[in-house]
C-alpha positions, 0 to 999 in steps of 0.5 A, a space after each residue: 845762236 844769235 850774236 849778242 849786240 855790242 855795247 856802246 863803247 867808252 868812245 861813243 859814251 864820251 862823245 855823247 856826254 860831251 854833246 850833252 855837256 856843251 848843250 847844257 853849258 850853252 843854255 846855262 850861259 844864256 840863262 835858260 830855265 830849260 832846254 828842248 830835246 837835242 836830237 843828233 847823229 853820233 858816230 864812233 865804234 862799238 865795244 867790238 870795234 865795229 864802226 857805227 852811227 846812231 841817233 841820240 836824243 838827249 832829253 831834260 828830266 821829264 818830271 822836272 825839265 829845269 836845267 838843274 835836274 839832269 838829263 836822260 839819254 836815249 841811243 838805240 835801245 839803251 837809256 841812261 841818265 847824266 846827272 847834273 854834276 856831270 853836266 857841270 864838269 869842266 871840259 878841261 878835266 877830261 882825259 
């Protein structure tokens, strides 16, 4: 029986959210109405402890690409959204 793939760890998730937040806040400081897709490599470990690097795409909401509508994250075969209130959080509030 094939082994189920390991999930994205909290460490990788935190790094992806931090990238998205920094990109978003930089655009906000520049008073940008919208931002292009951010495509970058993120390294860390999976839930099972395996080191990995993955290409991550952080895209504006495809229906309404304005900064205030939140973003979609695509990493390998996983897709999830980062809501606008998460992007507005201060980096100082993170543990």
